[in-house]
N, C-alpha and C positions, 0 to 999 in steps of 0.2 A: 354774276356778281355775287360776292360773299359779304354778308353783313356780320360783323363781329361785335360783341359787347360783353359786358359783365357788370355785376353789381359792384360799383366802385370804379376808380380810374383804370382804364385799359393800360396794361403794361406788358410789353412783349420783349423778352430777353433774346436777342438775336443769336447769341452763342448757344444758349440752351436749346432753342428751336433747331438750330443747325445740327447740333449733336443728335437730336432725335430724328431729324430728317435723313441723316446719313446712316441710320441703322439699317441693317440688311432687310429686316422685315418691312421696311417702308419703300422697298424698291418699286412696288406697284404704284405708289403715290408719285414717286419721282418720274416714272415712265408716263403716267397719266398727265402730269403737268407738262412734260416735254412735248406731248402731242398737241398742246395749245401754246407752244413756244415759251413756256416758263421753264427755263433751264436751270435755275437755282433759286434760292430763297430771296435773293435781292430782286430778281425779276418779279417774283410774287408780291413782295411787300412794297415794291416801287409803285404798285397800282393803288396804294393807300389813297383814299379819296378825301378823307377829312374826318374830323370829330363832329359831334353834335353841335358844338359851339361854332366850329368853322362853317358848317352847312346851314346854320340857323337863318341867315339872310336868304339863302337859296330856297328854303322851304317855307318862309314866313307866311305866304299866302296860299299854301297848299291845303287841300281839304284833308281833314283828319280821317284816317281810316278806322272804321269800327266794324264790329261783327254784323251790325245791321245795314251796312253799306258795302256792297260787293264791287264797288268801283275799282279797287286795287286788283282784285282777282280778274276782273274784266280786262283791265289794262295790261296785266301780266300776260294773259293769253294773247291779246292783240299784239303785244310787243314781240312775240316770237316771229311774226311776219313783218316786222318793222326794221328799218335800217337806221334808227335813231340812236342806237346805243353809244356809238362813238361821239356823236354830237352832244348827247346828254352828259356823258362822262367828262368831256372837255368843258362843258358849262359848269359842272360841279367843281372841277379842278381850279377854276378861277377863285374859289373861296378857300381853298386848302392852305393851311399854314404848315411850315416845316414840322414834322411829327416828332420833335425832340422830347416831348413829354410821354410819348407812347412807346418808343423803341429805346432799348438800352442794350448794353453789351460792351465788348471791347471797343476802344476808340476807333480802330480800323473798320470794324463791322458797321458801327454807327455812321462813320463818315462815308463809307461805300453806299450805304442805304440812302443817306441824305442826298448824295450826288445822283443816285438813280432816280429818286423821287423828283429832283429838280429838273431832270431831263425829260420827264413825261410830258 
C-alpha cells in the first residue's frame, strides 16, 4: 500500500506523470510494477482508495496512532502474515468517491482512469 499526500490539495497530472514514467531511466520502475501486474499508470492509479474526506467515516472510531502507542507498528508486523488485505481494501473502497478532484490531464486520460477506478 502506498500513502500519498502533500501540504494542500493532492493533484496528479496524468499526462505529466506518464511522460516521466515513459523515460528510459524509469525502465526499472516499469519492470518492478509489471512484476506485481501493474502494467501501466492506469493500473496503478486505479487502486486509488480515497481521500481523507472519503475515508473519514471508515476511520471515525479508529484509535489515533501516536509515538507513545506502538499499536500500528504491531499491527503492521502482524499484517505480513494476514490474509486480510483484500478484504480491508474492499471495505475502504465502499467509501471512495470518483477522484475527479485529484487527477487531471487530457480528457481521454482522465476518462480512462475514471473507468478503471470504477471497475475496481
